[in-house]
C-alpha positions in Angstrom: 0.0 0.0 0.0 1.2 3.5 -0.7 2.4 5.6 2.3 0.1 8.2 3.7 1.5 11.6 4.1 -1.2 13.0 6.3 0.3 15.8 8.4 3.2 16.5 6.0 3.9 20.1 4.8 4.1 20.7 1.0 5.4 23.7 -0.8 2.3 24.8 -2.8 -1.4 24.2 -3.1 -3.0 23.2 -6.4 -6.6 23.4 -5.2 -10.0 24.7 -6.3 -13.3 23.9 -4.6 -16.0 22.2 -6.6 -18.2 25.2 -6.2 -17.6 28.7 -7.6 -15.8 31.3 -5.5 -12.6 31.6 -3.5 -10.3 28.6 -3.3 -10.2 29.0 0.5 -12.7 27.1 2.5 -15.1 29.2 4.6 -14.4 29.8 8.3 -16.9 27.1 9.3 -17.3 24.8 6.3 -19.1 22.1 8.4 -22.4 23.9 8.2 -22.3 24.3 4.4 -22.8 21.6 1.7 -19.7 19.5 1.4 -16.8 21.1 -0.6 -13.8 19.4 -2.0 -10.2 20.8 -2.2 -7.4 18.9 -3.9 -3.9 19.2 -2.6 -1.1 17.5 -4.6 2.0 16.2 -2.8 5.1 18.4 -2.8 7.9 17.8 -5.3 10.2 17.1 -2.3 7.9 14.3 -1.1 8.8 10.7 -1.7 7.3 8.9 -4.8 4.8 7.0 -2.7 3.1 10.1 -1.2 -0.5 10.6 -2.2 -2.6 13.6 -3.0 -5.2 14.7 -0.4 -8.8 15.6 -1.0 -10.1 17.7 1.8 -13.9 17.1 2.1 -15.6 19.4 4.6 -19.3 20.2 5.2 -22.7 18.6 5.3 -23.5 15.7 3.0 -26.5 16.4 0.8 -28.3 14.4 -1.9 -26.2 16.4 -4.5 -22.8 15.7 -2.9 -22.1 12.4 -4.8 -22.7 14.1 -8.1 -20.5 17.0 -7.2 -17.8 14.7 -6.0 -17.9 12.7 -9.3 -17.6 16.0 -11.3 -14.7 17.1 -9.1 -12.9 13.7 -9.6 -13.4 13.7 -13.4 -12.2 17.3 -13.7 -9.0 16.6 -11.9 -8.5 13.1 -13.2 -8.6 11.8 -9.7 -7.5 8.1 -9.5 -5.3 8.1 -6.5 -5.2 9.8 -3.1 -6.8 10.1 0.4 -10.1 11.7 1.1 -9.8 13.7 4.4 -13.3 13.9 6.0 -14.6 16.7 8.3 -18.3 16.4 8.5 -21.4 16.4 10.8 -23.1 13.9 8.4 -26.3 14.6 6.5 -28.3 12.7 3.9 -28.3 8.9 4.3 -28.6 8.0 0.6 -26.1 10.9 -0.3 -23.5 9.5 2.1 -23.9 5.9 0.8 -23.5 7.1 -2.8 -20.4 9.2 -1.9 -18.8 6.2 -0.1 -19.4 4.0 -3.2 -17.8 6.7 -5.4 -14.8 6.8 -3.2 -14.4 3.0 -3.3 -14.9 2.9 -7.1 -12.1 5.3 -7.5 -9.8 3.3 -5.2 -9.3 6.2 -2.8 -8.3 5.9 0.9 -10.2 7.8 3.7 -9.2 9.4 6.9 -10.6 12.0 9.4 -9.1 15.5 9.6 -9.4 19.1 8.5 -7.3 21.5 6.5 -5.1 23.6 8.7 -3.7 26.6 6.8 -2.1 28.3 9.8 1.2 28.1 8.1 0.3 31.1 6.0 -0.3 32.0 2.4 1.8 30.1 -0.1 2.2 27.1 2.1 0.1 23.9 1.8 -2.4 22.9 4.4 -1.5 20.3 7.0 -4.1 17.9 8.4 -5.4 18.8 11.9 -7.7 16.6 14.1 -11.5 16.7 13.2 -14.7 14.9 13.8 -16.5 12.5 11.4 -20.1 12.3 12.7 -23.3 10.4 11.9 -23.4 9.3 8.2 -19.8 10.5 7.8 -18.8 7.3 9.5 -20.3 5.3 6.6 -18.5 7.5 4.0 -15.2 6.8 5.9 -16.0 3.1 5.5 -16.0 3.6 1.7 -12.2 4.0 1.6 -10.1 1.2 0.2 -7.9 1.7 3.3 -9.1 3.7 6.3 -7.3 5.5 9.1 -8.5 7.5 12.1 -5.7 9.5 13.6 -5.3 9.5 17.4 -6.8 12.9 18.0 -9.6 12.6 15.5 -13.0 11.2 16.4 -15.8 9.2 14.9 -19.3 9.6 16.4 -22.6 7.8 15.5 -26.3 7.7 16.4 -29.6 6.5 14.9 -30.8 7.8 11.6 -33.9 9.8 12.0 -36.4 11.8 10.1 -34.6 15.1 9.7 -37.6 17.4 10.4 -38.3 15.6 13.7 -34.8 15.3 15.3 -35.2 18.4 17.5 -38.0 16.8 19.6 -38.2 13.2 18.5 -40.4 12.0 21.4 -43.0 14.6 20.9 -43.3 14.2 17.2 -45.9 12.1 15.3 -45.0 9.3 13.0 -47.0 7.6 10.3 -46.7 4.2 8.8 -45.0 5.8 5.8 -42.4 7.3 8.1 -41.5 3.9 9.5 -41.3 2.5 6.0 -38.9 5.3 5.1 -36.7 4.7 8.1 -36.6 0.9 7.6 -35.8 1.4 3.9 -32.8 3.6 4.7 -31.6 1.2 7.4 -31.8 -1.6 4.8 -29.7 0.5 2.4 -27.1 1.0 5.1 -27.0 -2.8 5.9 -26.5 -3.6 2.2 -23.8 -0.8 1.9 -21.8 -2.0 4.9 -21.9 -5.6 3.5 -20.5 -4.3 0.2 -17.8 -2.2 1.8 -16.6 -4.8 4.3 -16.8 -7.8 2.0 -16.4 -11.2 3.7 -14.8 -9.7 6.8 -18.1 -8.1 7.9 -16.9 -6.3 11.0 -18.8 -3.2 9.9 -22.1 -4.9 11.0 -21.1 -3.8 14.5 -21.1 -0.2 13.3 -24.8 -0.5 12.5 -25.6 -2.1 15.8 -23.8 0.6 17.8 -25.4 3.4 15.9 -28.9 2.0 16.2 -28.7 2.0 20.0 -28.4 5.8 20.2 -31.7 7.7 20.1 -31.8 11.3 18.8 -32.2 12.8 22.3 -28.9 11.3 23.5 -25.4 12.7 22.6 -23.8 10.9 19.7 -21.7 7.9 20.7 -17.9 8.2 20.4 -16.4 5.1 19.0 -13.4 3.7 21.0 -10.1 2.9 19.4 -10.9 -0.8 19.7 -14.4 -0.3 18.1 -12.8 1.6 15.2 -10.5 -1.3 14.5 -13.2 -4.0 14.9 -15.6 -2.2 12.6 -13.0 -1.6 10.0 -12.9 2.2 10.2 -9.3 2.1 11.1 -7.0 0.0 8.9 -4.5 -0.9 11.5 -6.3 -4.2 12.3 -8.4 -6.5 10.1 -12.0 -6.5 11.3 -13.4 -9.5 13.2 -15.7 -11.9 11.5 -19.2 -10.7 10.6 -22.0 -10.8 13.1 -25.5 -11.9 12.3 -27.9 -9.0 11.8 -31.7 -9.1 11.6 -33.3 -8.5 8.3 -35.8 -6.1 9.8 -34.1 -3.5 12.0 -36.1 -0.8 13.6 -34.8 1.9 15.9 -35.8 0.9 19.5 -37.6 4.1 20.2 -40.1 3.4 17.4 -41.0 -0.1 18.3 -44.6 -0.6 19.5 -43.7 -1.0 23.2 -41.8 2.4 23.0 -44.6 4.5 21.5 -44.6 7.7 23.6 -47.5 8.3 26.0 -49.5 11.4 25.5 -47.6 13.1 28.4 -44.4 12.6 26.4 -45.8 14.3 23.3 -44.8 17.8 24.2 -45.2 20.5 26.9 -48.6 21.2 28.3 -50.1 23.5 31.0 -51.6 22.2 34.2 -52.9 24.1 37.2 -50.9 23.5 40.3 -51.8 24.3 43.9 -49.9 27.6 43.6 -50.6 28.5 40.1 -50.0 27.4 36.5 -47.1 25.0 35.6 -45.8 23.7 32.3 -45.0 20.0 32.4 -43.2 17.5 30.2 -42.4 13.8 30.5 -39.5 12.1 28.8 -37.9 8.6 28.7 -34.6 8.2 30.6 -32.2 6.1 28.4 -28.6 5.1 28.1 -27.6 4.1 24.5 -31.3 3.7 23.8 -32.0 1.3 26.7 -34.8 2.7 28.8 -33.8 2.8 32.5 -36.7 5.0 33.7 -38.5 8.2 33.1 -38.4 11.8 34.3 -40.8 14.8 34.5 -39.9 18.4 34.0 -42.1 21.1 35.6 -41.6 24.8 34.9 -43.2 27.2 37.4 -42.8 30.7 38.8 -39.4 31.3 40.5 -38.7 32.5 44.0 -37.5 35.9 42.6 -38.8 38.1 39.9 -37.3 37.4 36.5 -36.7 33.7 37.2 -38.5 30.4 36.7 -38.2 27.2 38.8 -37.5 24.0 36.7 -38.1 20.8 38.6 -36.6 17.5 37.6 -38.3 14.4 39.0 -36.7 11.1 38.1 -37.8 7.5 38.5 -35.0 5.0 37.7 -35.2 1.2 37.9 -32.5 -1.3 38.7 -30.1 -2.6 36.1 -29.5 -5.9 34.5 -28.4 -8.8 36.7 -30.1 -7.4 39.8 -28.1 -4.2 40.1 -29.6 -1.7 42.5 -31.2 1.4 41.1 -28.7 4.3 42.0 -29.6 7.5 43.7 -28.8 10.8 42.0 -25.4 12.4 42.7 -25.4 15.4 40.3 -27.6 17.0 37.7 -27.2 20.1 35.5 -29.1 21.9 32.8 -27.9 23.3 29.5 -30.3 25.9 28.0 -29.4 28.4 25.3 -25.7 27.7 25.7 -25.8 28.4 29.4 -25.2 25.9 32.2 -27.5 25.9 35.2 -26.9 23.6 38.2 -29.7 21.6 39.8 -30.0 21.4 43.6 -30.9 17.8 44.6 -33.7 18.0 47.1 -34.3 14.3 47.6 -32.9 11.0 46.2 -34.0 7.6 47.6 -33.5 4.0 46.5 -35.0 0.8 47.7 -32.8 -1.2 45.4 -35.4 -2.0 42.7 -36.4 1.6 42.2 -34.9 5.1 42.8 -36.8 8.3 42.9 -35.1 11.7 42.9 -36.2 15.3 42.9 -34.0 18.3 41.9 -34.7 22.0 41.2 -32.9 24.7 39.2 -33.5 28.4 39.1 -33.5 29.6 35.4 -33.3 33.2 34.2 -36.6 34.2 32.5 -34.7 35.4 29.4 -33.3 31.9 28.7 -36.8 30.3 29.2 -38.4 32.9 27.0 -35.9 32.3 24.1 -36.3 28.5 24.5 -40.1 28.9 24.3 -40.2 31.5 21.5 -38.2 29.8 18.8 -39.6 27.4 16.2 -37.1 24.7 17.2 -35.1 24.8 20.4 -33.9 22.2 22.8 -32.5 22.1 26.3 -30.3 19.3 27.8 -30.4 17.6 31.2 -27.3 15.7 32.3 -27.2 13.5 35.4 -24.6 11.4 37.2 -25.3 8.6 39.7 -22.7 6.9 41.9 -22.0 3.5 40.4 -24.7 4.0 37.8 -24.6 5.2 34.2 -24.5 8.9 33.5 -27.3 10.3 31.3 -27.6 13.2 28.9 -31.0 13.9 27.4 -32.0 16.6 24.9 -35.6 17.8 25.3 -37.3 19.9 22.6 -39.9 22.7 22.9 -42.8 21.1 21.1 -46.1 22.6 22.3 -44.5 25.1 24.7 -45.2 28.1 22.4 -49.0 27.6 22.9 -48.9 27.5 26.7 -45.9 29.6 27.8 -47.8 33.0 27.6 -50.2 31.7 30.4 -47.3 31.0 32.7 -45.4 34.2 31.8 -48.5 36.3 32.5 -49.2 34.6 35.9 -45.6 34.9 37.0 -45.6 38.5 35.9 -48.6 39.2 38.2 -46.9 37.4 41.1 -49.2 34.4 41.1 -47.5 31.3 42.3 -44.4 33.1 43.5 -44.4 31.5 46.9 -41.0 30.1 47.7 -40.8 27.3 45.1 -37.9 25.7 47.0 -40.0 25.5 50.2 -42.9 23.9 48.4 -40.7 21.2 46.8 -38.8 20.5 50.0 -42.1 19.8 51.7 -43.2 17.5 48.8 -39.9 15.6 48.9 -40.1 14.7 52.6 
């Protein structure tokens, strides 16, 4: 195999992006449709050095066609595709991976670093390859993930319902679409991995991660077993089911009505906005939690209550009590105060409260699509991170805001919860 020269410095760049405009990539190319920049090896490089194709941005349905045009225009028949992408279109990614394999190109993960200044070639800096980008990476004839670069995966989902997947509605046609795309991924991974088949594990890992959890970072061992890193031959193929459906869409996981968005209820001290959500770790349901938004103790604040019910783990492991919880809302971190956390072994129940500035809540409620994140840690138990959308809150927030503005319900929220937690 030809030697990779990732990280080497060349003397000049012979590069033009596939789209019109400046040959330099934009400051944040990951949010734009994927662009391609070719960098030839320097004259001083050994004969076995390879050209680099920097591929940065979102994968769209048009990306494979644009890559094919790019390859034809430059006579690309050798080289390494350097991926820096948040993912994107399922079918677009699979077609791009097939194009890379057909051209006999290698793949790696990185981004172009031009900090060396004008007139000098880019070096390869660490980057992330996320979601469907992992399957593009699999398309390389040989694959490499440098030590500081990362590959992250999660379930495929209907793009217009990712922000609040639990509250969204799904039709039979939606399920057909998801299963069709999963079937396309299964076929693709079989093609790319051949008889070795280790990439089947990649599908299994990805399908465990629902859209409200953070993406799953693949370990170095998993990168080798799935064939995403060429250092080790993948293990033998595992058996996969012909009908694979994301766990959160199976009949026993259909959300209850209280999980379908925020709603208003009348509490003993005034209106509250409430929301229920599954508590999961890599898609496995370990309990549920309720969020309740009410008037805060001080003007200009709201009280957000987190009430969790967690069951014991596999093999008879006790349900853990809550050690720490925090809220992320509108790029701000807000700590929870744990008021109560008890476990009888089989089941644990915990209550925590956070005081949230009204401006953050107003922004969360007012946008078409917004989400907040709740992260928890339990001693000896799995940490959780759950993203919760704002479905339905726009219709009911005004009632709470008006009541809190009049002073209704502002009666020491902490004292009320402490009494309830006793």
